[in-house]
Each structure stands twice: as structure tokens, then as C-alpha cells.
LUMRO-681380 format. One line per 4 residues: number of its first residue (from 1); their letters; for each residue x, y, z of C-alpha. Coordinates in steps of 0.001 Angstrom, whole numbers, padded with zeros to 6 digits. Each point is the difference from the previous one (the first is absolute). Layout:
<pts>
NUM) a) X/Y/Z; ...
</pts>
This chain:
<pts>
1) mayk) -091034/-061312/-067172; -000816/-000552/-003657; 000137/-003270/-001867; 002442/-000687/-002839
5) iddn) 000156/-002453/-002892; 003255/-001847/-000643; 001574/-001567/-003097; -002034/-003208/000401
9) cikc) -003016/001866/-001473; -001450/-001877/-002987; -002213/002935/-001101; -003232/-001952/000468
13) gacq) -001889/003124/001124; -001771/-001621/002944; 001352/002594/002418; -001112/002958/-002083
17) gecp) -003591/-001191/-000032; 000062/-000655/003745; 001346/003396/001111; -002883/002049/001471
21) vgai) 001738/003347/-000574; 001553/-000540/-003443; 003583/000229/001283; 001287/-002716/-002340
25) segd) 000884/000584/-003634; 001695/-001968/-002752; 003677/000786/-000449; 002350/-001055/-002776
29) tmyv) 001104/-003294/001527; -002335/-000386/002998; -002810/001688/001858; 000887/002837/002380
33) idpd) -001650/001414/003115; -000210/003745/000606; 001164/000282/003643; -001815/003310/000448
37) acid) -003339/-001503/-001029; 000410/-003377/001766; -002177/-000312/003122; 001801/-003099/001328
41) cgac) -003072/-002223/-000185; 001904/-003089/-001190; -002596/-001043/-002587; 002639/-000153/-002733
45) eaic) 002337/-002178/002054; -002788/-002469/000729; -001014/-000359/-003678; 003483/-000266/-001589
49) pvga) 000414/-003559/-001337; 003817/000102/000119; 000573/001867/003277; 001657/002968/-001690
53) isqe) -001581/002595/002311; 001168/000862/003505; 000155/002938/002372; 002966/002331/-000403
</pts>
């Protein structure tokens, strides 16, 4: 089950730098996670300062 980023994202970029497989990219209004590339490690969820990342 992949992780997702919700509307609370503040575009700080912490998650992108933490992702070991490069599944996170910058979108127009927030960062997005490619569900096909996500390995469900949870590193992004742990680093997000506003709790905008959770499992789908």
C-alpha cells in the first residue's frame, strides 16, 4: 500500500530528500508520491513536519 500526501503539504521538500527510491516529486500545489515507485518504507511519513503523509 503506497503512501499519499494530503492538502496539508507545505511544500517544504523534506519528504523528497528522504525518499530512498525517488518516488516523490514536486507538484503544482504540493508534493506527490508515485504509487508505482513507492516501496512503503514510511521514511517520508516520519520526516513530514506537518503530518501530511499517510498510507492510502
